[in-house]
N, C-alpha and C positions, 0 to 999 in steps of 0.2 A: 879402483882409485880414480877419484874425480880429477878432471883436467879440462882446461878451456879448449874450445875448438881451434884448430890451427888458424882459421881465418880471423879469429878474434885476438891473435897475438901480434902486437906491433913492436918492432925494434925501437922505434921512436915516434914522436909526433910529426916529424918531417916526412911528409908524403908528397909524391909528385903533384904539381898543380896542373889540373886538367881544365883548360879554359872554359869549356861548355858546362862544367860542373862547379864553377867558382864565381862568387860575387864579390865586388868591392863595395863595402858599406861605408858611406860618409855621414858622420853623425853630427847634427846640430851646427853645421857650417852655414850659419844663417845670419841675417842682418841684426837681429836682436842680440845675439851673442857677441858680435863684433862691434857693437855700438858703444865704444869706449867712453864717450862723454856721459852717457846715461846709465852706465853699469857700475858696479862696485870697482874700486881701485885695485888693479892687479897688473902692474906694468910688465912683469916678467911674462905673464901669459900672452899679452898682446904683442910683445916683441917677438916671442917665439912663434906665435901663430903667424905673424905677418912675414917674418924673415925666414922661417924654416918650414913650418907645417903646410901652409897654403901653397907655397912653390912646389913642395914635394907632392902634395895631392894633385896639383895640376899635371905634373909629370906622370904620376901613377895612373891617374884617370885616363890620360891620353894613351898610355901603354895598354891599359885594359881594353880600351875601345878598339885599338889596332888588332888585338889578339882575340877578340870575342869574349872577353870576361864581362859579365853584366855589371853595370855601374848603377848603384841604388842609393838614394838619399833618404835620410829621415830628418825631420825638423820638429821642434816643439811648436805646436799649434793647436788652439782650441777647436773643438767641433761645434760647440754652441756659442751663441753670441755673448752669453754672460759667463762662459767658462765653467758651467756647473759640471761638465763631464770630466774636468781635470782630476787627477789623482789627489788624494788628501795631501801627499807630500808636496805636490806642486802648489796647492792652495796655501799650505803652511809656509812655503818658500816665496809666496807672492809672485809665482811665475804665471803671467797672463799675457799670452801672445794671440792676438785676435785672428780669427780665421780670415784668410785672404789678405792679410796686412803685409805691409813692407817688412815688418819685423819677422814675419814667418818665412820670407823668401830666402832661398839659397843666395849666398853672396855672389856678386857678379863674376868674381875671379874663378869660381868653381861652378858656373852655371851648367845645369843639365843639358844634354844634347838629345835631340829627337824625342823619343818616347820613354826616356829613362825615368823610372819611377821616383816620385817624391812622396814619402809616406809620413803623414802627420802623426805625432805621438803626444801623449799626455802622461808619460811615465819615463823613468830613467831608461829602462830597457824597452825597446820597441817590441820585444817578444810579449810583453805584458799588456799592451794597450792597442795593438794593431794586428792585422792579418798577415804580417810579414812572413811568419813561418809557412803559412798556407801558400803564399805567392811563390816563395823561393822553392818550395818542394814541387809546386806545379811546373816551375821552369826547369827543374831537374838539378838544383844546386845542392851540394853537400859540403861545400867549403866556403867560409865567409872571411874575407879580409876586412878587419875592423880598423877604422880610422876616425879622426875628428875630435870632438870636444865633449866633455872633459875626461881626461885619462882616468881619474879616480872616481868618476861618477857614472855618466852614461856609457862610456867605453867599458869600464869595469863590469857594470851590470849586464851589458850585452854579451860580453865574452863569457861570463859565467853561465848565463841563461842558455846561450847557444851551445855550450859544451854539454850541459845537462840534457839538452834536446837532441843530441846525437849529431851535431855538426862539427867538422874540423874547423877550429877557430884559429885565425892568425892575427896577431896584433902587429901593427907597423909602428915601431917605437919612435921613429921620427916623423910619423904621420898623425900624431896626436899630442895634446898638451893640456896642462892644467895651470892652476894659479901660481905655483912655484915649481922650480926644477926638483926640489926635494920631494914634494908630493908626487910628481910625475914618476920619478925613479921608484919611490916607495910603492906606488900602484903597480908598476910593471913587475916588480918583485912579488907583490901580493897575489897577482892573478896569473903568474907565469905557469902555474900548474894546470891551468885550464886551456892553454893555447900554446902555439909556438910563436916566438918573437922574431921578427924580421925587420930589416930596414928597407927604405924605399929602393936603394940600390941593389940590395941582395935579392929583392923580388923580381927585378927586371929580367934577368936571365931565366928565371924559373917560369915567369908568365909566358915568355916567348918560346920556351923549349917544347 
């Protein structure tokens, strides 16, 4: 009779967080995304980002640094001057963030510390257009805490891709946002089968344990 190996049986997705095997990924918290006057109207997103998500990410990043969790950023940024390297979806969406520009930089409120990695991407999931997987496997990470923007786009794609590649994926429900609260909740429900869902506060005790 066929049966799975005992080590392949998990009671749940909730596993102990081991600091040296865990990374905090902050997605697209950059000036281009937060440039409200020059972006599409989405007042709910900007309010939630400024009032809830960014303060939570400040707290979470600080806790991760204290306990030895790798903090990693990814931003939308062209590799080439004319953006010819962008994905077709980025071209169709008119996403053009010049290399080395102000738009490509992480917002000041969440500025990286020391040698924390900032990985430029030209696709929704950084697994598809960067060497993120190679880097985190070299570091020894098997658990990725996913935060940032937008819940139903880049966060969603990253969580699903990471799960398929064999990572324990964690979504911080109050550490990400999208255009409306309805879309945010719908996305959390849609990809919850690929990750465990936590809040900023629920992670604090686990990261430090």
